Structure formats: C-alpha cells, structure tokens
C-alpha positions, -999 to 999 in steps of 0.1 A, spaced: 460 136 725 437 110 742 405 119 758 393 104 791 370 79 774 396 66 750 421 61 778 396 41 798 385 19 769 421 11 760 430 0 795 401 -25 799 395 -52 773 360 -55 759 336 -82 771 339 -100 737 377 -100 740 375 -114 776 351 -141 764 374 -151 736 403 -153 760 383 -175 783 374 -198 754 411 -200 744 420 -208 780 394 -236 783 405 -252 750 442 -250 760 434 -266 794 413 -293 777 442 -302 753 468 -303 781 445 -325 802 440 -348 772 477 -351 767 484 -358 803 457 -385 805 470 -400 773 505 -401 787 494 -418 819 474 -444 800 504 -451 777 525 -457 808 498 -479 824 495 -501 793 533 -504 790 535 -516 825 507 -541 819 524 -554 788 557 -559 807 539 -576 835 522 -599 810 555 -609 794 570 -616 828 540 -637 838 542 -657 806 579 -663 810 574 -674 846 546 -697 836 567 -713 808 596 -717 832 574 -733 858 559 -758 834 591 -767 815 615 -770 845 
C-alpha cells in the first residue's frame, strides 16, 4: 500500500531526471539540425556543380562553333 508521499513522488519526476531529459532533447535537436543543414548544403553544392558543368559546356560550344 502506498502512502501519500510515495504516490506524489512517483507522479512527478525529480529535478535531475528533468534536467537529463532536457539535455537529451537539446542534443537530439542539435543533431537533427546538423543533419538538415548538411542535407541543404549537399543539395546546394550539387546544384552548383551541375550549373558549372552546363556553363563549361556552353562556353566550349560557343568557342568551337
């Protein structure tokens, strides 16, 4: 049988447990943000590389023909 004090402490997590959950949440958000930024940068550089190839092909075509 639980007393009133035990029931109250089991319903509310401790301050240390809340702090740990906050740290885990911050780390998870930081990793997700890093992944999203990396994905956006990868797409950007792929577009830049394709544009560069198209520009070089256009320049060669303009010079040769």
